[in-house]
N, C-alpha and C positions, 0 to 999 in steps of 0.2 A: 503496501500499500505506498501513492508516494501521496503527497501532501504537495499544490497545485491552486498556483493563481490566477483564476481567470480576469482579464480586462472589458468585468463588466460596464457598459453605458454610464447606469448611475455608481461606479467605485466596482474595486477591488471584488470577483466571488470563493468564496473559501468551497475548495469543490478536494475530491481525494480520488485516484485515479490507481484501479486498483487492476493488477494484473497475472496473468496464469502465468500455475509455477510448469514453465517449460524444457524441451529438451535443449541443452545449445543446437542453433544454429535455427530453430523452427519459431516460428511469428504466430503472434493469433489469429484464430478462427476470423475473428469477426472484431470493431470496436462498439460497443452498443452505448449510448449518454442512457442514462437511467435520474429519470429524476423527478422528485419527493412529490408526497401534496400535499393540502392547502395549506399555507401557511403560518395565517392569522388561527384554521383550528394546531397548531399547533405540529406541522409536521416537517420533517428536515433534513440532512439527508441520513441519517444512521433512523430512524426512522425503524421498523422491522421490519415489519415487508419490503422498503427497501433492500436493504439489507439483504436478510434470502435470498432478493431475488438478483444482488450481486454476484454474492457467494455461488450461487445455482447455474449461472450464466458463465464467469471467469470457471469452473467447473467444466461447460462445456470448450475450454480456448478461447473464453472471450476475453478482451481491454476490456475495461466497465470505471463512465467519468462519473459519478456523482456530485453535485454542487447544489450549495445553499444560494437559495433563492435570496434577491433583495430585502435585504431587513433581515435575517437571517443566518443566527450564530455570527457569524464573523464577519459574515455578505454587509456589503456597503447599502446604505439605500434603503428603504421603507417600501411596505407594503402598495402595488400599485392597480387590483382588481382587474388581473390579469395580464393587461398590457406587458407591459414591466417586464414581468414572468417570461413573458412570451419571448421578448428581446433578451432575456437571460439564456434560455436555452437555447435561442440561434446561436450567442455569443461561444454558447460552450458546446455545439455544436459543429462550430468550424473551428472550435481549434479542435476538439475532435479528430474531424477532418483530414485538420492542416496538419499531424501529425503522421500521417500513415495512408498519401490520396487515392492508393491503391484496393487500400483493407478495404472488401465487407463491410457498409454500414447499418448500424439497428440504430431505431431510435424511440424512445415511450417514456414509462415509468410507471409510477404508479395511481391511482385516485386521478385530482384536481394535477399532477405529473402524466400522467396517461394522456392528457388533453394536449398541455404545452409540447413533450417529446412527439408524439407523432402526428400532431399538427407540424409542427416547427420541420420535419420529419419530409413530410409529404414537399412546403415550401425548395427543400433542400437539394430532394432525390437524393432521399437516402435507398438503402438496399431495399428495408421490411421492415415493420413498423412492432412495439410491441406494448397492448395494452392490459394489463395489471388492477384489479377492481374499476374497473372505467364506470364513472359515475355518469351515465350515457341524459340524463334527461338531463345535467344541469350544465352541458355543455354543446359551441354546436361543434360537431365531428364529421357537418354532411363533406368537405373535403378529403377530410378521410375515408369514406364511405366508399368515398367514389373513385378513390386510388387503387389505381392497378397492385399496388404493393402487395408483398404474402403480409395480413392481420395474427398475431395471433394476440389471444385472448383470455384473461383466466380471471372469474369471475367467485366469490363464493356466495354459496346457495343461501345462503340469509342475509345478501349484501343488504344494506337501510338506503339503500340511497337508488338502488337497481334492482328489477326481480328478475327471477331468472327468466321470467315468459320473453318479459319486456325484451332482454339485450337479445335472445334470444332470437328472433323478431327484428328484432338490428340487426342482428351476424348476416340474414336472411337475406337481407336487403343491401348490405353490401356488395360490392367486386370481390371476386374470386381474386387470386387465391383470401382463403380467409379460414380459420377453424378458433372453435372457441371449448376453455375449456372448463364445469366448472369444479370447486371445491366444495364438497360435504360437510355440513358441521359445521361450517362456518363464516360467522358478518365478516361484516366488511374489512377489518382492517385481520384478518387471520389471524387474530389472537388466538382463539382455541385449537388453529388445527400448522402452525405453522409450519413442521416438520413434512404434513403434506403439500401443503402450498409451494414449500420452497422443490420437490420432489416434481411437480407438476410445473411452476414454470422452468427444470429442468427439462421438463420433454416439449414443452411452448419454445422453449428456444433451440429445441434438435430441431424436429418442427420447422421454423424458421431458418436455421443452419441449410437444410438439407433443401428449403422452398428453392436457395440462391446458389449452392451449389455448393455452401464453402463450409465441407464436415471436413473431421478431420479427426484422428484417435485423440481420446480426452488428456488435458492433464494428469499428473498424479494427485488425487486427494489433499486437499492440505487442511 
């Protein structure tokens, strides 16, 4: 894990770059931007669901960038009702892409962060999208739904913000390729089933990597 400072438009953004344990000469199979949940509700890059998702994707061989939105932790600025947070996501995605321009790029996040990450991923031409705990009715995800990028979505069966039925209907309307996974016995933050959630994210990530043709033997677990 490496501490990083991103050049946010409202000031520096605190970030962490997690890299897989790889054999000499091997590169990560993809880079992933993972945005955190709603800042006014206490979301940070260290929220359990974000950390567990990072660990799942790192296990698959991905390099993962987490960061704190403006006004969270040591990041400068203040909550901007989503507008500035989208700018933060754009800055983070550009920074991640600039590290390895030829590496496949996945963009997404958890809850509010899924809206930010997937939206900026569509804008920037990422290779795939990862939406975890997507609060579908709360944000405009029309561009995501219309996108032809592979979309992996994970939802708790007792999510307080999006019902399974509503999410299934929304996914059916999305352009392919898209796939939805449901974690049984969990609410929005997945605190009741974090191990099952992490394994599900790993399965969803594996599907995304297959869709973009970027699979490889996973690195040793750590």
